[in-house]
N, C-alpha and C positions, 0 to 999 in steps of 0.2 A: 900435798898442795894444802895450802892453807884454803881455809871458810870463807864465803864472800856472803855477808847477810847485808841487806840495803831492805829498809821497810821505812813504803810511807802511808799514808795515810789509805784507808781502801779505797779503791777507784777514784780518787780523787787527782786532780794537776798539780796539789800543790803539794810539793815536795819537802821532804827532811831535807837538812840538810847534806846528811852523808851522802842521801840519793844526788846530791849536785857536785857527788866526785865523777871525776872522770874514769875509765874504765880501769886504767892501769893504776890509779891513786888509789881505788876503792879495792880493785884486785890484783896485783902485781901478777897472777900466773893468767893477767887476759885469757878469761872465759870466750870461747868461739862461737860467740852467737852475733848477727846482726838481723835486725835490730835488736838492743839490747832492749828487757822488758821494761817496761812503763819508768821504774821499777815501782809495781805495788809490793810486791812481795818476791824477794828472788833469792835464795840459798840454796846455794851448790858448795858438793864436798866429793870431789875426786878421790883423794885419800880412802874413802867408804865406798867403793863403786859397785851398783848393783849390774845381776844378771839381766842383758834384754837378749831374748833368744827364744827359740820355740815352748822353754819351760815358763817362759814371764807371759803373766795375766795382766792384760790391757784395761782398765775397767773404764766405759763410756759414760759417762752422767751427761744425758742430753737427751731433751722431749724431742730432736728430730732423730726418726728412725732409722734414716738414711745414714745419719753419721758413724754409725759401729760399721756397716756394709762398707761405706767408703774407706773409713780409716784400717779395715781389714784386707781390702783389695790392696790397698797405696803399702801396706806393710808388707805383704807379699810380691810387689814390684821392687820395692825397695832392699827388702831383706832374703824374699827367696827363701829356702828351706828355715830358714832359721828367724821367722819372722812369727813374732808373740801371738799368742792367742788374744782377741778381742771380745768382751761381752757386754753388752749394754744394761745397763743398771737405772735403777727406778730415780728418776730427778728430782737435784733437788728445789724444791721450788723459792726457795731463801737465795739463791743465788744472784749474784747480782744483773740489773736488768739491760746493761749493754750489750745488744745483740753479738758483738764480736769479742767479747769478754771471754777470757776462758782461764782455767786453774791447772794446774799439773805437782802431781806430788810423785815423789821415786823414791822408794826407800824397802827393805828385805822383802817388804810383801807384796812388790809388783809397783804400777805404774798405777795411776788413776786420772783420769783427766776429766775436768767437768765444763761446762760450756752450755750457754744456751739455744746453741744452732750451729748447723754443720760448718758456716764460717770461723767461729769457736774453736772449734775442733781442728778444723783445717790450721792455725794459726797454732794452736800447741802441736800439731805433730810436726810443722816444720822448725819450731823450737827443739820438740826432740830431736828432728834428724840432724841438727845441727851439731848436737849437743853430743850421738852418741860416737864412740870409736870400736874398730875390732879389739875382740880380746887378746890379750899382749902374750907374749913366751911362745909363739906359735908361727909356722910358715906361712899358712894360707888362713884367710877367715875362715873361722868355726864359731860362729855366735859376736852378741857386740854385750856391749859396757856402756850404763850412762852413769853420772854422778848419782848417787843423795842430791837429791833436789828436792825444792818446793818454787813454785813460780804462780804469780795471781797476777793477771795483765790485764789491760785495755787499750785499744789506739787512742791518741792523741786528739785523731781527728776523722770523719766517717769516710769522707773522699780523699783517700792515696792516692796518684795516679802519678804515671810515667807516660813521657811522650817519646814516641819512637818515629822516626824516617827511612823509609824505607828508600834510600839514594839507590840510583842505579848500579852502584859499584857495590852494594852487598849482595849477599848469597841469602837464601832464605834460611839454610841455616844459623846467621848471625840472629834475623829477627827473632826465630825460635828460644834462640837461647836467651835474647834479652826479656821476650816475655817470662821464659818458667824463670829467669834469676829472679827477676821481678814481683813475682807470684812467692817464690820463696820468701823474699825479704819483706812481703805483707802488704806491699802494694793491692789494691784490691780493684784500680782502671788502668786499662793502659790505653790510649790515644796513636793508633797506626794511621802515618801521614804518608800517602804513597808517593810523592815526586813521581809522578809519570811513569808506577810501575805495575796502576792497575787497570785489570784488562777488563774491558768495559766490551760487552755485548752488544750492549744498547749503543755504543757511540766506540765502535774499535781504533777508531783515529785517536781517542784521546788520552794520549804520552806516547812512552818511547814503543819500539815494535818489539817483540817477544818480551815486555815486561814479565817479573816472575809473580807477580801478584794477582795471581789466579780465581779462578771463583773458586776452585778448590783447595786450592792453596790457604784461601782466606777463610773459608768453612772448617779447615782442617785448624787453622789455630785457633779460631774463635773456639770449637770443640776442647781442644787442649788447654785455653783459657777459662772455660766454663767448669771445667772438674778443678783446677788448679784455685777457684776461685778469684778470677782476676776479668774481669768484663773488657770486653776489647770494643772501644770507641772510634767510629771511621771519620777521617776528618779529607773535607775538599776544600781548595783556595780558593774562595767564593767572589774573589773582589781582587786583590793584591795577588804577587805571584801566581798569577792566572797559567804561565807558561810549568809550572812545577821546575822552577829552577832555582838558584839561588844568583843571588844579586850580581856577585862576583863573577859569576861565569860566564853570562849573557847567553845561555842555553835556554831555549825556550822546547820543550816536551812535543808540541804541536806545530809550530810554525815553520822550526827549522828543518823538517822535513815534509810539511803539508800545507802548502804556503796558500791551498785553496779557502783554508778554513781562517782566513784572515779579520772576515767581517765580525766574526765573535769576537775579537781583541782590538784593544787600544793597538795604534798602527805600532807602535815601538811593541808592544808584545808585552807587556808587565801586567795591566789590568785588563778584566776582560772588559767589552764594551756594554755598557749599562745600559743604554740606549737601545743598544738593540733587541725586541722581544725573543728573536730567537737565544741568546742569551740566558736568559731566565727557561726556558724550555730545558731547554740541553742542561742546565744546573740542576734541576726540578728532576729531570730522567735519571741523570747520575746519583742523586740523593736517593731516591725510590731504589734503585740497584744496589747503591753500597749498602743500603740500612738490610734490605734483604739479605746479600750475601754476608751481613756479620751478627743475623740473626735476629733481627729488630731489637739494638741497642737502646735504652731509652735516654744517650744522649746521640749527638754528632755534631762534630766540630767543621765549623765554618772558615776557619780562617779568618781572611778580612784584616791582615796588616799589612803596611807599611805599603802600600798603593800610591801612587804619583798624580797628579793634577791631569787630568784630560787634553788629548791634542787632538782627539774625534770631533769633526764639526757637527756631529748630532747632538754630542755629552755634553758639547759646548751652549748647546741653544739653551739650558735650565740651569740653572743656579745647581751645582755638581752638588753640592751637600743636600741639597734633596733630592736628587737622583742615586745618593747613596743610600739616602734615609730610607728611599721608598724598596729599591732593591734588596737591602738584608733585612727589611722586616717583613717584605712579602716570602724570602725563605726561611724565616724563623717562624711565620705565621703555619707555611704549607709544611715544615718538618714537625711540627705541633700537630697538626692533622693527618702525618703518617706514625705517633707516638714517640714523637724522640724530642725534646728538648735542644734548641741550640745553644751552642757554646761558640764566644767567636775573642779573639785578641783585643786587649783593649786599646791598641795605639792611637788608631784613628781616633780616638773618641774623646782624645784630650789636643786639645789646643797646643801646636808647638809654641807660640809667641804667647803663653798665659803665662805668667810670673810665677803662678800658684806651685807649679810644675819643674821649676825650676833643678836639676839635677836627677830629675825619673825621668823613662823611658816617654815620647810624646810624640806623635807622629801625622797626628791631624791638623786640620785649619778651624777656622772660628764655625765654619759651615759642616765640616763631619762631625765638629765636636756635639755640634745638637742633638746626636745619634743617643745621647747621655740622655736628652729629654723625648724621643718619639721611640724609642725601641720597645719591645714590649718587656717588662719589669720581668717575665721567664726566664731571659734570654741569660746566659750563665757568664761573666764579665773573666776573662783569663786573663790577668792584669804580669805581663812579663816583667819583671825588674831585676835587671843584670847590674846593677852598680858599675855601668861602663865609665873604665877610666880607672877604675881602682877594683878589683875582682876580689882583694881579702877584708874590701870595707864591710863592718858590720853594723846593721841600722836597729834602731829599735822602736819605730816605728814606718808605716806605710800610708801616706797621705792619701796615694791615687787610690789603693784599695778603700781606705774609709769613704770616700770620697764615691766611690762606686756604691757601696753599702748603704748610705746615707740616701745615694738616688732610688732605694730600693732595690736593685740588683743582689744576687747571689754573685759572689764574689771568688775566684779563687788567686791564691799566690802561685806566683810562675817564676820558681829561678833555673839559674842555669847553671856554671860554673864558679859562681860566687858564692863558694862554699858558706863562708862563716857566716852568712845572711839566712839561709837556710832554715835553721833553728827559729833564729827570731821573727823569721815571714811565717811560719806554720804557729809560733807562738800567740803572732797577732791577728792571724786570721781564727784563730780559736776563741780569742778575744773579743772580738768584734760579732763571733757569729757569722763567720764568713764561710763559705762551700766546701772548700778543702785548698790541699796543694797539686799542685802539675808540677813534677820536676822535667824540664826541658834539657833532652841530648844533643838534637839538631846533628850534627857528622861529625860526633864528639865520639858516638858509641864502640869505641876503641880504647884501649890504654888505658893510662893514669887515671884521664878524665874522667872513663866509662866508670873506673873504680870507686872513686871521689864521688861521682857524681848520685850514682846508687846507696850509695853506704851512707855519704850528709843528708842525701833525699830521703831514702826510707827512714831514719834515724830522726829526723826533723817531722814527718808523718806522724810518726808514731810515738814522739814525743820526749824524746831522749838524744843525751848530746852525743854524738861521735867519739870512741873512744879513741883518746891521743896517744902518741907514742907507741904504735904499733913496732912490732920486731921490722927488719929489714924484708924478711919475706913474710909478706901478709897473709897466714895461714889461715885469717877470718875469711876473707873473700878469695881464696884458694879453693878451702872447702864448699863453700856454695857453688864456683862453679864449675868443680869435680862434680856434684852431685848432680847438677843437670845435665852436665856431658852424661855424666851415668843413665839417666832418664832417656836421653837423647840418642844413646850406644851410637857415639859420636865415633869416627875411626880415621876421620882426616885431622892429621895434626895440627890446622887451623884451626880449629875448634876444641881446640883445647887452651887454657891460660887466657888473657885480656887483649891479646896482641895476635894477629895471622903468622908472623914471623918474629924470631929472636933476633935475627938480624937481617933486615932486610933484604928483598931480590935486588936492589938496586946499589946494596954497599959493595956487591959483588964487583959491579960493574965498574963503579966509580975507584973503586979501592984494589 
């Protein structure tokens, strides 16, 4: 195997020319690691492998005493009796100040990991784990190998998030796989949107009967996330999408089965009734309950996208923009009182008739657009720009994001399936000093879209282009999925690969 050497200025976002090469150009042998290191430095030589087994010493150079214990516990989980020995070393104070930076050196002397925090040690461990292979020439695994390598790495953006929707058709195993996979690919936050699946004790009518998102399940997933380095953020649709359904389905998780709660909603069921004081009470109680179940995270997403003009006679008595601004500002202030910063989608803050936003996502009116002047400036604006009409489009700048940043808001760029736009969007957010990136997945948390969203999204957030020209069998992503499956100890055929079935059950009926 040929040796790969990529160098850039130490812990800088300025890449030297060679580092701009896509993976197969710089490395014809396609190192199976996602995302690739920034790379500050990345050398790898599988022609000179190093033993990675019970005889190997892994020295952890980190001031956080918990780092060595975390690594030893997870090595034992991942490699069993073949786990290498972990030793804590004296920390090198000259190590870069980035809290998530890490360095790895693997040679005949063993393995050394350096990082300032447990977070950096985790990212180092995940890089190592994807590069580890079983020893060769034997029937069953009896230890592992690593290439002789050197990595010095740090993330491009501090806030790297994936947005996961728990649809009624999804099993809890799918959600756990997505969270674990996101952590392995170095996302550090995941927004979990319930879509009628959350089982509230305070308001058990809120959602579909027998929703799988129980308190026990939420707390279990939060604990998994905390261990793996990914913080789970709850989402509640506090304005539009009030019935927790997609617009094209006309489903409403409350009114379709429990019409007695109609006063809380607009007559059509798409928006909450903002003039009803009971709406604020219910939403506040749900917010407190969800924050508690999620372990009181630093953020909560309030949704607020794609709302419609009111038909309710009470909501029509006041200028609707005023009512919307009051509703969202009050909820944002309430969440802050409970220790969480509010996040909202951007689209209602842009007037759809404003020529400045031609070609960009905007759903508001002149009145709702006044939110950009009245909302507290610590509300995080999640600007979803999907390049509708041309998912292959690549943009260089994002004027809507710049607009919110100029208004004084922290702004996150939110792509979907517009894969070519993900890295330029992340680069633009970094350039303007934005908040971070949120890779949305919606109802595509399966199949090739799932692969591409995680692959392109994680690479953009970390700061590297996706390696192009992968072989027909995507072994890089297969390895990541397989590792997650091993951690979950999956036994169900549906919980392997990136689809439930190789041949959908309907095929047998139709053919």
